[in-house]
TIZA-991096 format. One line per field, with one value per residue (C-alpha): residue in three letters; x, y, z negated. Coordinates in steps of 0.001 Angstrom, whole numbers, plus 500000, padded with zeros to 6 digits. Layout:
BEGIN
res ALA|...
px X|...
py Y|...
pz Z|...
END
This chain:
BEGIN
res MET|LYS|TYR|VAL|VAL|ILE|LEU|GLY|ASP|GLY|MET|ALA|ASP|TYR|PRO|ILE|PRO|GLN|LEU|ASN|ASN|LYS|THR|PRO|LEU|GLN|PHE|ALA|HIS|LYS|PRO|HIS|ILE|ASP|TYR|LEU|ALA|GLN|HIS|GLY|GLU|ALA|GLY|LEU|VAL|GLN|THR|ILE|PRO|GLU|GLY|ILE|PRO|PRO|GLY|SER|ASP|THR|ALA|ASN|LEU|SER|VAL|MET|GLY|TYR|ASN|PRO|ARG|ILE|TYR|TYR|THR|GLY|ARG|SER|PRO|LEU|GLU|ALA|VAL|SER|MET|GLY|ILE|GLU|LEU|SER|GLU|SER|ASP|VAL|ALA|ILE|ARG|CYS|ASN|LEU|VAL|THR|LEU|SER|ASP|GLU|GLU|ASN|TYR|ALA|ASP|LYS|THR|MET|LEU|ASP|TYR|SER|ALA|ASP|GLU|ILE|SER|SER|GLU|GLU|ALA|ARG|VAL|LEU|ILE|ALA|GLU|VAL|ASN|ARG|HIS|PHE|LYS|THR|ALA|SER|PHE|SER|TYR|TYR|PRO|GLY|VAL|SER|TYR|ARG|HIS|CYS|LEU|ILE|TRP|ASP|LYS|GLY|PRO|ILE|ASN|LEU|ASN|LEU|VAL|PRO|PRO|HIS|ASP|ILE|LEU|ASP|ARG|LYS|ILE|SER|GLU|TYR|LEU|PRO|LYS|GLY|GLU|HIS|ASN|GLN|LEU|LEU|LEU|GLU|MET|MET|THR|GLU|SER|ASN|LYS|PHE|LEU|GLN|GLU|HIS|PRO|VAL|ASN|LYS|GLU|ARG|VAL|LYS|ARG|GLY|LEU|ARG|PRO|ALA|ASN|SER|ILE|TRP|LEU|TRP|GLY|GLU|GLY|LYS|LYS|PRO|ALA|LEU|THR|SER|PHE|TYR|ASP|LYS|TYR|ARG|LEU|CYS|GLY|SER|VAL|VAL|SER|ALA|VAL|ASP|LEU|ILE|LYS|GLY|ILE|GLY|ILE|CYS|ALA|GLY|LEU|ARG|SER|ILE|GLU|VAL|GLU|GLY|ALA|THR|GLY|ASN|ILE|SER|THR|ASN|PHE|ARG|GLY|LYS|ALA|GLU|ALA|VAL|LEU|LYS|GLU|LEU|ALA|ALA|GLY|GLN|ASP|PHE|VAL|TYR|LEU|HIS|ILE|GLU|ALA|PRO|ASP|GLU|CYS|GLY|HIS|ARG|ALA|GLU|ILE|GLU|ASN|LYS|VAL|LYS|ALA|ILE|GLU|LEU|ILE|ASP|GLU|GLN|VAL|VAL|ALA|THR|LEU|ARG|GLU|GLY|MET|GLU|LYS|TYR|PRO|ASP|TYR|LYS|LEU|LEU|LEU|LEU|PRO|ASP|HIS|PRO|THR|PRO|ILE|SER|LEU|ARG|THR|HIS|THR|SER|GLU|PRO|VAL|PRO|PHE|VAL|ILE|TYR|GLN|LYS|SER|SER|PRO|ARG|GLU|SER|GLY|LEU|THR|GLY|TYR|ASP|GLU|ALA|GLN|ALA|GLN|GLU|THR|GLY|LEU|PHE|ILE|GLN|ASP|GLY|TYR|THR|LEU|MET|ASP|TYR|PHE|LEU|LYS|PRO|ILE|LYS|ASN|ILE|ASP
px 422033|418458|416661|412891|410996|407346|405599|402099|400836|399221|399288|400185|397286|396026|394280|390651|387827|386113|389342|389566|391732|394308|395703|394923|398522|398066|394645|395348|396316|399671|401948|404377|404950|405242|407907|409982|409792|410547|413663|414689|415385|412517|412372|410761|411625|410606|409698|408121|410640|409621|407581|406628|402992|402554|402081|402820|405034|407529|407293|408044|410877|412337|411904|413514|416550|415942|415884|412552|414065|416406|414464|410756|409263|405577|403394|401763|404961|405906|402518|402836|406126|404450|401636|404162|403631|406659|407170|409018|410920|408027|405258|403477|401713|398627|396806|393185|390883|387411|385419|381870|380458|377057|374273|373863|373281|376157|379527|381130|378303|378990|380586|383389|381645|384243|387715|387559|383936|383498|386866|385556|386831|389614|387387|384619|387111|388809|385523|384935|388478|388155|385048|386887|389712|387254|385789|389018|391888|393805|397381|398062|395874|395705|394116|395417|393675|395320|394125|390712|390121|393745|394423|396633|396401|399441|399636|402245|404158|401938|402806|403788|403172|399434|398632|395983|394278|394169|390543|391222|392078|388626|386201|382729|383688|382160|384578|384230|387346|389443|388817|391696|392264|394262|394873|396481|394068|391010|391431|391578|388514|386576|387391|386418|383131|382278|383145|380418|377797|378490|379863|376785|374692|377092|375683|378513|377447|373746|374471|376602|373765|371386|373838|373897|377356|378458|378833|382165|380506|383504|387229|389440|392885|395865|399472|401192|404875|407588|409626|411785|415427|416417|419852|419486|419036|421808|424236|423422|423514|424930|421822|419593|415992|412291|409152|405811|402793|399312|399722|401116|402851|405012|405631|406738|409204|410602|410898|412594|415042|415781|413869|411930|408159|406207|402522|400503|397153|394438|396500|393934|395377|392561|391371|390476|394022|395900|398032|399491|400088|402163|404307|404753|405822|408545|409777|409790|411902|414400|414606|415275|418390|417207|418922|416239|412448|410264|406778|404097|400604|398043|395115|395618|395835|392615|390843|392160|390859|387479|387305|386856|388105|387417|388923|392082|392604|391792|394299|397066|396103|396144|399588|400711|399091|399484|402523|404949|404319|404606|407839|409534|408646|409750|413029|414212|416142|418539|421597|420646|418065|416850|413316|412294|408624|407010|404289|405182|403113|400149|396626|394521|390945|389800|391233|390848|394030|397814|399795|403505|404332|407244|406280|407391|409824|411316|414403|414869|417859|417696|421301|421223|418032|418034|415852|414522|412393|409362|406131|405135|405215|403278|403721|404190|406666|408743|408964|410006|413156|414619|415873|414887|415995|415366|416143|413910|415974|418868|416798|417655|421378|420711|418743|421332|424348|425508|423976|426426|425631|424833|425293
py 691964|693216|694693|695057|696490|695367|697821|696727|699956|699416|695582|695157|694991|693715|690375|690619|688600|688008|686373|683964|686488|686458|689458|689779|688718|685601|684798|685382|682541|683748|680819|682882|685475|682724|681063|684244|684106|680379|680830|684384|686652|688213|690759|693965|697528|700832|702913|705768|707695|708333|711496|711778|711149|707842|708682|707066|710061|709615|705808|705522|708021|705696|702575|704306|705108|708731|709846|711686|713875|715299|715149|715464|718852|717918|715498|717694|719030|715455|714982|718318|717226|714082|716169|718238|721400|723700|724820|728030|728536|730638|728148|726092|722996|721725|718433|718917|715927|715748|714373|713507|715342|714830|717266|719395|723060|724420|723351|722729|720364|718013|714564|713162|710310|709498|710945|709814|710504|706824|706942|709423|708945|711192|712373|713536|715015|717027|718808|719568|720839|723111|724561|724934|726741|729013|730083|730547|731226|734423|735594|733568|730448|727895|724420|721528|718203|714905|711292|710301|712258|713491|717075|720039|723685|725918|728952|731468|732868|730794|729844|726393|724624|725004|721841|720612|717258|714401|713488|709735|710213|711539|709182|709164|712058|715508|717875|720891|720236|719302|722366|724761|727178|730373|733542|731991|729065|731301|731609|727826|727331|729868|728010|724650|726041|727831|724785|722809|725298|724980|721437|719807|721432|720596|718414|715897|715294|715218|712521|710581|710598|709235|706363|705591|707096|709561|713156|714965|717807|719579|720084|719226|720822|719250|718049|721370|721738|723254|721987|718998|718391|714707|713357|711299|707562|706976|709141|707233|703699|703850|702101|703292|702909|703369|703743|702116|703506|704855|707384|710882|710873|707854|709024|712369|710791|708736|711698|713809|710915|710827|707609|707157|707228|704637|704949|701711|701518|700557|701442|702996|702981|700754|697127|697363|698280|696454|694261|692128|695137|696796|693662|693489|697145|696249|693453|695788|698334|695674|694370|697933|698057|699435|697964|698813|699188|700407|698928|700528|699028|701178|698731|697228|700727|701879|698768|699444|703017|701808|698947|696408|693191|690851|693282|693740|689978|689887|692672|690690|687558|689474|690863|687274|685786|688565|690503|688268|685188|687247|688879|685667|683930|686897|687422|683823|684694|686848|685213|686808|689136|690318|691089|693176|692923|694931|697445|701057|701150|699314|700477|698521|697760|698471|702007|702894|704969|704569|703524|703638|700046|698272|696373|692940|692726|689857|689849|687048|686465|683989|682806|682475|680690|679603|677596|680302|678013|680222|678837|682153|685933|687852|690239|687608|685380|688367|689431|685942|686098|688719|690817|694436|697498|700560|703253|702490|704520|702056|699122|700037|699790|696426|695222|696285|694773|691281|688386|686050|682380|680879|677263
pz 433332|433536|430513|430010|427034|426746|424430|423364|421843|418453|418619|414939|412505|409148|408549|409700|408043|411404|412639|409695|407864|410625|412458|416176|416910|414772|416229|419926|422268|423583|424480|426568|423841|421231|423394|423178|419373|419258|421394|420578|417633|415672|412893|411700|412697|411082|414116|412127|409987|406398|405989|409682|410696|412561|416220|419554|420322|417490|417591|421316|420996|418359|420467|423452|421310|420279|416645|416194|413484|416105|419359|418511|419385|419549|421480|424081|425696|426581|428229|430008|431571|432915|434388|436334|434313|434303|430719|429941|426701|425375|426222|423587|424921|423094|423745|424762|424296|425771|422834|421851|418841|417241|418073|414912|415782|413682|415123|411720|410755|413651|413373|415544|417363|420012|420624|424279|425327|426242|428023|430539|434076|435331|438171|435850|433410|436137|436870|433188|432549|435586|433955|430640|432412|434229|430883|428939|431338|430549|430871|427720|428111|430928|430917|433028|433789|432911|432772|431382|428146|427802|428990|428190|427127|427695|425401|426537|423556|421287|417704|416496|413160|413647|411629|414065|413411|415978|416789|416606|412915|412002|413755|412174|409887|409654|411404|409094|406982|410034|412169|413025|410160|409803|411781|414880|414906|415119|418890|419240|417063|419106|422316|420826|419525|422754|424870|423155|424307|428027|428240|426757|429507|432336|435167|434718|431143|431920|434500|431999|429475|432144|432680|428952|428424|425795|426968|426794|424930|423395|423725|420743|420463|418668|419031|419753|420543|422720|425642|424575|425484|425439|426193|429364|428933|431473|429552|426352|427713|431264|432607|435454|434388|435003|432902|433747|431870|432431|429607|430185|426791|427626|431183|429753|427325|430189|432549|429860|429360|433077|433775|436995|436317|438317|439215|439321|441063|438592|435510|433170|429651|428358|428406|432113|433133|435883|433604|436376|438615|435890|435507|439272|439257|436752|439003|441984|440099|439046|442613|443808|441645|438311|435247|432696|432682|429810|430230|428057|427664|425858|425675|422170|420649|422313|421031|417528|417571|418819|416282|419077|417517|420446|422943|420887|420864|424587|425314|423597|425518|428809|427992|427418|430525|433074|431850|429972|432136|435335|434193|433109|436357|438468|436596|436789|439953|437939|436342|433051|431520|428127|426971|423956|422964|420177|419228|418552|415366|413830|414743|412256|413267|409692|409723|413428|413324|413256|410195|409360|408374|410095|413233|414488|417394|419343|421583|424113|426386|429257|428912|425115|424032|420423|418079|415761|413611|414214|415626|417176|417201|414551|411647|408916|410763|411809|408170|407076|409217|406880|409798|409220|411174|409016|411595|414554|417004|416540|417826|421425|420647|418980|422006|424573|422793|423841|421907|420232|420780|417377|418472
END
């Protein structure tokens, strides 16, 4: 048996007036995904535990079978692991975004215009983070470059519980009430404020402005935590597995779980990602003997944060056409396989941030197709089935168990 999880980050949404009051999942043309729902088992799953902020970190931990209340130690340490950073027991990892702030003179008066600086390229970002590190590196602080706008600060013997705010949660808002506060946070605030002074004058940013792109004119620090310790996926489920993602966070969760992390050329974490190449990477891993592959696709989430309605629909349609279709065709050679498709959390266009509502999932098994009575896969039809998994981390157990033939 081969098992594949297809995680469309942030696919779930609310009805949108511009889409005839349909959600992007309802509006998108996705015949291959709809086939899974028509001949599989659909329902809702609560991936975000009550009282925990809705993030891709906790949600993907849940989907991968790990209870966030037990295993979650912060977002940035997971990303640091993916970046190859060796964390000591005393290290605190902090996510460092390159963002675009408005141009008011006083830092606190500025507005968060873009949490990704127009999805700055990794090459440009690497130059800017090197400059940030040159300014701020000490025995306690070191900055490391990641992918696009996503980077990492390591604070030796740093504190935790800093209550830092994700920049994608405060788009188009004045940053004054969301800045780091308190004694320990003063050092972080000073670095953020100072970074704005030299980054906005950096040649990389001046060139970006000439090209009509937003400058990465400040760092933004958030998502602190310490080195995680996950039980290995193999020890939990006796399956050898891999993870395919363009996002350091998901790679880090996979690596901490003992999964093999696969790099895909052209995988960007946005709408321009190599959808087909990621599906082909899954097939290659299965052919090499892996039992399980966790395929993560960031594009719908990015479109939700950026309020790009057409692109969110397009991302879902590309997942259908270039991922699901490619996987089903390529896996037909196996006697049996199971697919699990779902978002990790909703990222509603109207809010431009994550929410905690249950998300729709569908499980399809080649050898046990069934007539579900559904016409397709979306939030409303999944709810109508009445199947609800309250503890998201148990969905993996549900997915991996044998399906009983209902005929």
